[in-house]
Backbone as a chain_set.jsonl record, in Angstrom:
{"seq": "MVEILDEWKLVNKTFEWTDDAACKGMTEMFFPEKGDADGLVNKAKAVCATCKVKDDCLQFALDNSFQYGVWGGMTSRQRKTYKAQLRRDKQ", "coords": {"N": [[113.681, 47.296, 119.271], [110.987, 46.963, 120.502], [111.408, 44.627, 121.583], [112.452, 44.854, 124.058], [110.545, 45.818, 125.747], [107.705, 45.729, 127.998], [105.342, 43.971, 127.18], [102.842, 43.389, 128.183], [102.184, 45.598, 129.8], [101.522, 47.681, 127.823], [99.507, 49.942, 125.963], [99.02, 50.628, 123.526], [99.345, 48.155, 121.398], [100.374, 47.587, 118.978], [102.628, 46.523, 116.61], [103.629, 46.051, 114.0], [104.61, 48.194, 112.414], [107.179, 48.331, 113.405], [108.985, 46.623, 111.606], [109.462, 48.06, 109.464], [111.04, 50.09, 110.497], [113.561, 52.532, 110.506], [115.468, 52.496, 112.247], [115.945, 49.932, 113.066], [117.702, 47.645, 115.176], [119.323, 49.417, 116.349], [119.047, 50.326, 118.974], [120.751, 51.444, 121.026], [121.644, 54.224, 120.308], [119.246, 55.314, 120.533], [118.459, 55.211, 123.294], [120.488, 56.934, 125.136], [123.285, 57.347, 127.396], [123.528, 59.677, 129.986], [125.689, 61.32, 129.878], [126.532, 61.024, 127.168], [124.55, 61.972, 125.814], [123.761, 64.313, 124.191], [125.052, 64.008, 121.596], [124.343, 61.51, 120.567], [121.43, 61.584, 120.653], [121.225, 63.507, 118.753], [121.997, 61.943, 116.56], [120.312, 59.881, 116.503], [118.098, 61.302, 115.915], [118.395, 62.266, 113.369], [118.398, 59.659, 112.104], [115.427, 58.906, 112.593], [114.316, 61.127, 111.003], [114.764, 60.061, 108.338], [113.14, 58.148, 108.168], [110.198, 55.936, 107.381], [108.146, 55.124, 108.878], [107.773, 57.025, 111.189], [105.853, 58.448, 112.383], [104.083, 56.686, 113.182], [105.674, 55.518, 115.178], [106.26, 57.462, 116.913], [103.321, 57.828, 117.694], [103.006, 55.479, 119.059], [104.766, 55.838, 121.338], [103.644, 58.024, 122.653], [101.067, 57.147, 123.193], [101.652, 55.226, 124.93], [102.863, 56.67, 126.813], [105.807, 56.937, 127.134], [108.631, 57.634, 129.059], [111.328, 57.787, 128.31], [114.023, 57.882, 126.049], [114.424, 58.172, 122.57], [111.713, 58.536, 120.308], [109.908, 58.374, 117.415], [111.385, 60.624, 116.424], [111.27, 62.363, 118.581], [112.528, 63.751, 121.826], [111.994, 62.674, 125.148], [111.24, 65.188, 126.472], [110.451, 66.737, 124.419], [108.129, 65.209, 123.529], [106.53, 65.28, 125.631], [106.006, 67.932, 125.943], [104.837, 68.331, 123.247], [102.548, 66.44, 123.564], [101.176, 68.023, 125.606], [100.326, 70.266, 124.075], [98.805, 68.933, 122.175], [96.472, 68.349, 123.938], [95.777, 70.969, 124.356], [94.916, 71.852, 122.245], [92.607, 70.511, 121.679], [90.65, 71.574, 123.311]], "CA": [[113.049, 48.079, 120.559], [109.997, 46.424, 121.171], [111.9, 43.481, 122.576], [113.015, 45.375, 125.773], [109.399, 46.404, 126.458], [106.859, 44.741, 128.563], [104.136, 43.942, 126.268], [101.703, 43.367, 129.019], [101.871, 47.123, 130.417], [101.297, 48.665, 126.524], [98.36, 50.349, 125.978], [98.996, 50.486, 121.986], [100.052, 46.781, 121.07], [100.402, 47.462, 117.4], [104.132, 46.426, 116.355], [103.787, 46.07, 112.779], [105.435, 49.291, 111.864], [108.659, 48.213, 113.64], [109.3, 46.165, 110.793], [109.917, 49.059, 108.477], [111.749, 51.073, 111.22], [114.881, 52.808, 109.961], [116.452, 52.223, 113.439], [115.915, 48.431, 113.62], [118.875, 47.071, 115.361], [120.196, 50.541, 116.667], [118.431, 50.733, 120.248], [121.591, 52.078, 121.963], [121.77, 55.529, 120.311], [117.993, 55.993, 120.955], [118.415, 55.491, 124.859], [121.759, 57.12, 125.391], [123.483, 57.845, 128.903], [123.405, 61.185, 130.195], [127.132, 61.897, 129.414], [126.715, 60.934, 125.873], [123.051, 62.147, 125.207], [123.511, 65.315, 122.969], [125.508, 63.536, 120.179], [123.631, 60.361, 120.17], [120.263, 62.253, 120.482], [121.226, 64.074, 117.357], [122.29, 61.169, 115.59], [119.189, 59.234, 116.647], [116.854, 62.005, 115.349], [118.921, 62.049, 111.939], [117.674, 58.511, 111.6], [114.127, 59.189, 112.668], [114.059, 61.98, 110.026], [114.524, 59.551, 107.125], [112.189, 56.827, 108.586], [108.742, 56.18, 107.052], [107.343, 54.984, 110.092], [108.026, 57.921, 112.263], [104.605, 58.868, 112.822], [103.696, 55.307, 113.885], [106.674, 55.293, 116.329], [105.807, 58.718, 117.817], [102.225, 57.623, 118.145], [103.281, 54.307, 119.897], [105.487, 56.474, 122.467], [102.714, 58.98, 123.017], [100.015, 56.206, 123.731], [102.022, 54.522, 126.105], [103.504, 57.542, 127.85], [107.103, 56.588, 127.431], [109.34, 58.69, 129.602], [112.783, 57.572, 127.937], [114.293, 57.698, 124.614], [114.05, 59.012, 121.22], [110.634, 57.893, 119.717], [109.157, 59.439, 116.187], [112.083, 61.692, 116.129], [111.251, 63.382, 119.529], [112.847, 63.334, 123.113], [111.09, 62.707, 126.067], [110.721, 66.299, 126.864], [109.601, 67.159, 123.196], [106.865, 64.384, 123.621], [105.765, 65.818, 126.728], [105.447, 69.452, 125.316], [103.774, 68.051, 122.14], [101.058, 66.08, 124.265], [100.2, 69.067, 126.259], [99.897, 70.95, 122.898], [97.435, 68.457, 121.582], [95.464, 68.577, 124.668], [95.413, 72.395, 124.467], [94.238, 72.238, 120.977], [91.349, 69.831, 121.614], [89.853, 72.292, 124.236]], "C": [[112.011, 47.487, 121.359], [110.261, 45.242, 121.743], [112.234, 43.798, 123.778], [111.517, 45.697, 126.336], [108.522, 45.26, 126.991], [105.611, 44.867, 128.064], [102.676, 44.073, 126.89], [101.227, 44.783, 129.611], [101.65, 48.104, 129.082], [99.928, 48.863, 126.55], [98.236, 50.226, 124.219], [99.962, 49.284, 121.847], [100.264, 46.601, 119.572], [101.969, 47.438, 116.987], [104.31, 46.18, 115.013], [104.707, 47.025, 112.127], [106.88, 49.259, 112.26], [109.298, 47.407, 112.617], [110.096, 46.972, 109.74], [110.744, 50.238, 109.127], [113.026, 51.292, 110.81], [115.735, 52.493, 111.205], [116.428, 50.791, 113.953], [117.333, 48.02, 113.885], [119.823, 48.247, 115.986], [119.675, 50.983, 118.143], [119.684, 51.545, 121.075], [121.645, 53.646, 121.751], [120.362, 56.106, 120.55], [117.532, 55.893, 122.547], [119.95, 55.79, 125.396], [121.924, 57.516, 126.966], [123.47, 59.264, 128.956], [124.709, 61.802, 129.603], [127.058, 61.917, 127.675], [125.447, 61.42, 125.039], [123.054, 63.074, 123.915], [123.983, 64.673, 121.714], [124.709, 62.37, 119.615], [122.174, 60.758, 119.996], [120.356, 62.804, 119.034], [121.24, 63.059, 116.184], [120.984, 60.049, 115.466], [117.952, 60.046, 115.695], [117.04, 62.184, 113.698], [118.23, 60.78, 111.345], [116.211, 58.396, 111.435], [113.822, 60.065, 111.323], [114.076, 61.406, 108.549], [113.526, 58.034, 107.436], [110.653, 56.857, 108.105], [107.669, 55.548, 107.974], [107.437, 55.897, 111.316], [106.952, 58.209, 112.969], [103.844, 57.568, 113.612], [104.347, 55.176, 114.974], [106.308, 56.424, 117.308], [104.428, 58.581, 118.453], [102.019, 56.321, 119.245], [103.684, 54.925, 121.392], [104.291, 57.207, 123.288], [101.512, 57.95, 123.78], [100.515, 55.371, 124.905], [102.978, 55.299, 127.168], [104.838, 57.327, 128.236], [107.813, 57.868, 127.917], [110.845, 58.81, 129.251], [112.752, 57.363, 126.492], [113.974, 58.391, 123.509], [112.983, 57.976, 120.505], [110.053, 58.866, 118.459], [109.934, 60.631, 116.334], [112.15, 62.91, 117.5], [111.923, 62.79, 120.992], [111.913, 63.297, 123.94], [110.137, 64.151, 126.455], [110.011, 67.051, 125.873], [108.267, 66.518, 123.167], [105.877, 65.083, 124.574], [104.97, 67.066, 126.328], [104.305, 69.315, 124.343], [102.419, 67.447, 122.586], [100.291, 67.146, 124.936], [99.78, 70.053, 124.951], [98.63, 70.366, 122.455], [96.509, 68.361, 122.416], [94.84, 70.001, 124.606], [94.466, 72.544, 123.234], [92.799, 71.536, 120.748], [90.228, 70.616, 122.425], [89.221, 73.367, 123.457]], "O": [[112.022, 47.448, 122.589], [109.379, 44.735, 122.437], [112.307, 42.899, 124.615], [111.453, 45.821, 127.559], [108.562, 44.105, 126.566], [104.835, 45.75, 128.431], [101.684, 44.611, 126.399], [100.044, 45.031, 129.85], [101.606, 49.314, 129.306], [99.179, 48.055, 127.1], [97.237, 49.672, 123.761], [101.159, 49.365, 122.12], [100.312, 45.483, 119.058], [102.53, 48.529, 117.087], [105.515, 46.058, 114.79], [105.54, 46.615, 111.318], [107.727, 49.942, 111.685], [110.516, 47.505, 112.762], [111.168, 46.611, 109.255], [111.096, 51.211, 108.46], [113.741, 50.295, 110.71], [116.899, 52.194, 110.936], [116.82, 50.487, 115.079], [118.142, 48.022, 112.957], [121.025, 48.014, 116.112], [119.96, 52.142, 118.446], [119.261, 52.392, 121.861], [121.686, 54.381, 122.738], [120.266, 57.315, 120.76], [116.486, 56.378, 122.979], [120.548, 54.92, 126.03], [120.992, 57.904, 127.671], [123.401, 59.952, 127.938], [124.642, 62.784, 128.863], [127.55, 62.85, 127.041], [125.349, 61.284, 123.819], [122.526, 62.765, 122.847], [123.26, 64.816, 120.728], [124.445, 62.255, 118.419], [121.632, 60.177, 119.056], [119.498, 62.48, 118.213], [120.669, 63.23, 115.107], [120.75, 59.464, 114.409], [117.123, 59.497, 114.97], [116.101, 62.233, 112.905], [117.599, 60.814, 110.289], [115.708, 57.915, 110.42], [112.992, 59.568, 110.562], [113.552, 62.036, 107.631], [113.458, 57.054, 106.694], [109.943, 57.797, 108.461], [106.465, 55.532, 107.716], [107.158, 55.434, 112.422], [107.042, 58.24, 114.196], [103.099, 57.71, 114.582], [103.713, 54.7, 115.916], [106.079, 56.161, 118.489], [104.227, 59.075, 119.563], [101.098, 56.218, 120.056], [103.088, 54.605, 122.421], [104.073, 56.939, 124.469], [101.197, 58.152, 124.952], [99.743, 54.904, 125.743], [103.643, 54.791, 128.071], [105.179, 57.455, 129.413], [107.673, 58.959, 127.364], [111.554, 59.693, 129.732], [111.844, 56.861, 125.83], [113.142, 59.293, 123.611], [113.295, 56.829, 120.185], [109.8, 60.053, 118.667], [109.323, 61.698, 116.383], [112.795, 63.958, 117.507], [111.867, 61.593, 121.275], [110.868, 63.864, 123.62], [108.927, 64.257, 126.649], [109.136, 67.864, 126.171], [107.297, 67.187, 122.811], [104.706, 65.375, 124.331], [103.751, 67.24, 126.348], [103.205, 69.865, 124.415], [101.346, 67.827, 122.116], [99.064, 67.237, 124.904], [98.676, 70.585, 125.063], [97.582, 71.003, 122.342], [95.412, 68.255, 121.868], [93.637, 70.208, 124.767], [93.443, 73.229, 123.232], [92.003, 71.874, 119.872], [89.038, 70.356, 122.248], [88.46, 74.163, 124.007]]}, "num_chains": 1, "name": "protein.A"}
């Protein structure tokens, strides 16, 4: 996944965790087209559920405010909600 990112625009540039990612080489299911979204998102989340670097992946997506794809077992909408909850918890 990291190969498709513009490294210069990233905030969190730690990529070591990607070597151990369960999704390595499976980028298509993590960025589904709208028509295929539900089934592929569920498959992607199932891969994430078994991944030992899931938390690192999620943090990478949150740090960089990714708006697309499944990262760390969460969709864009779920990450947005989660990030808002984290901000509320800090107050």
